[in-house]
C-alpha positions as CSV (number, residue, x, y, z in Angstrom):
1,M,-54.3,31.8,-16.1
2,N,-51.6,30.0,-18.1
3,R,-49.7,32.3,-20.3
4,E,-48.2,31.2,-23.6
5,I,-44.5,31.4,-24.2
6,W,-43.2,31.8,-27.7
7,E,-39.7,31.6,-29.2
8,F,-38.5,34.0,-31.8
9,L,-37.4,32.6,-35.2
10,V,-34.3,34.4,-36.6
11,K,-35.1,35.2,-40.3
12,G,-38.3,33.2,-39.8
13,S,-36.5,29.9,-39.6
14,D,-34.0,29.4,-36.8
15,R,-35.3,28.9,-33.2
16,V,-33.2,31.4,-31.2
17,I,-33.2,29.5,-27.9
18,Q,-32.6,26.1,-29.4
19,T,-29.6,27.6,-31.3
20,W,-28.3,29.2,-28.1
21,F,-28.5,25.8,-26.3
22,R,-26.3,24.2,-28.9
23,E,-23.8,27.1,-29.3
24,E,-23.3,27.7,-25.6
25,I,-23.5,24.0,-24.7
26,I,-26.3,24.6,-22.1
27,S,-26.6,21.4,-20.1
28,K,-29.8,19.5,-19.7
29,R,-29.7,20.4,-16.0
30,D,-29.5,24.2,-16.8
31,Q,-32.2,23.7,-19.5
32,A,-34.4,22.2,-16.8
33,K,-33.8,25.3,-14.6
34,L,-35.0,27.4,-17.5
35,D,-38.1,25.3,-17.9
36,V,-38.9,25.7,-14.2
37,A,-38.5,29.5,-14.4
38,L,-40.7,29.6,-17.6
39,N,-43.4,27.6,-15.8
40,R,-43.4,30.1,-13.0
41,L,-43.7,32.9,-15.5
42,R,-46.6,31.1,-17.2
43,S,-48.5,30.7,-14.0
44,L,-48.0,34.1,-12.3
45,D,-49.8,37.4,-13.1
46,F,-47.2,39.8,-14.5
47,Q,-47.6,42.2,-11.5
48,L,-46.7,39.3,-9.2
49,V,-43.4,38.3,-10.9
50,G,-40.6,39.5,-8.7
51,P,-37.2,41.0,-9.7
52,K,-35.4,37.8,-8.7
53,L,-37.0,36.0,-11.6
54,L,-37.6,38.8,-14.2
55,A,-35.6,42.0,-14.5
56,G,-36.6,44.9,-16.6
57,P,-37.6,46.6,-18.7
58,L,-33.9,47.0,-19.4
59,R,-32.5,50.5,-20.1
60,Q,-31.2,50.0,-23.6
61,G,-34.0,47.6,-24.7
62,G,-37.2,49.6,-24.1
63,K,-39.6,46.7,-23.7
64,V,-37.0,43.9,-23.2
65,Y,-36.7,41.9,-19.9
66,K,-34.2,39.3,-18.8
67,L,-34.9,36.1,-16.9
68,R,-32.6,35.5,-14.0
69,I,-31.6,31.9,-13.6
70,R,-28.7,30.9,-11.3
71,C,-26.4,28.1,-12.4
72,E,-23.2,26.7,-11.0
73,N,-20.5,28.7,-12.9
74,R,-22.6,31.1,-15.0
75,E,-26.0,32.7,-15.0
76,L,-28.6,32.2,-17.8
77,R,-30.1,35.5,-18.9
78,P,-32.6,34.8,-21.7
79,M,-34.1,38.0,-23.1
80,L,-37.8,38.2,-23.6
81,C,-40.7,40.6,-24.0
82,R,-44.3,40.7,-23.1
83,G,-46.4,40.0,-26.1
84,P,-45.9,41.6,-28.5
85,M,-49.1,40.2,-30.1
86,A,-51.0,39.9,-26.8
87,P,-50.2,41.3,-23.4
88,S,-50.9,37.9,-21.7
89,E,-48.0,36.1,-23.5
90,Y,-44.2,36.3,-23.6
91,T,-41.8,35.8,-26.4
92,L,-38.2,34.6,-25.9
93,L,-36.0,36.9,-28.1
94,L,-32.4,35.9,-27.4
95,G,-30.3,33.6,-25.3
96,A,-27.7,35.3,-23.2
97,L,-25.3,34.4,-20.3
98,E,-23.9,36.5,-17.5
99,V,-20.4,35.7,-16.3
100,G,-18.6,38.0,-13.8
101,G,-21.4,40.6,-14.0
102,R,-21.1,40.9,-17.8
103,L,-23.6,39.8,-20.5
104,K,-22.5,37.5,-23.3
105,P,-23.1,38.6,-26.0
106,Q,-22.3,42.2,-24.8
107,D,-25.0,43.6,-27.1
108,A,-27.6,41.1,-26.0
109,V,-30.2,43.8,-25.0
110,L,-29.9,45.6,-28.3
111,R,-30.1,42.4,-30.3
112,A,-33.1,41.3,-28.3
113,S,-34.8,44.7,-29.0
114,S,-34.0,44.3,-32.7
115,H,-35.6,40.9,-32.7
116,R,-38.7,42.3,-31.1
117,E,-38.9,44.9,-33.9
118,E,-38.5,42.2,-36.5
119,L,-41.2,40.2,-34.8
120,L,-43.6,43.2,-34.9
121,A,-43.0,43.4,-38.7
122,N,-43.2,39.6,-39.1
123,P,-45.7,38.2,-36.6
124,H,-45.4,34.7,-37.9
125,W,-41.6,34.6,-37.0
126,R,-42.2,32.7,-33.8
127,L,-43.2,29.2,-32.5
128,P,-44.5,28.0,-29.1
129,F,-41.7,27.2,-26.7
């Protein structure tokens, strides 16, 4: 089963991950690593996804998870949730980095959780990734 992956639109217009790529200058190589991780997530049943790929649900975020992608000098930690429209899909909620064991932005989990709540109120605020 191939699961759909969606991308949250901030205020219904700005693609959150595409904006993150530009602002944090995520290289094409690191973007490719994200694509590989997302393809694994698409193809695996949720119960088979291991903690090396997907961590969560995160303590402060309720139903928010983080992808774990190792890169040369920083770790990509995009935040996502299952659904929320259908349990067989995922929605990318926020782009985050981890450097020295700390998330950037520091409030990434809370912001991702807030984006999830906005998405529940505005189901059309997302596009396929």
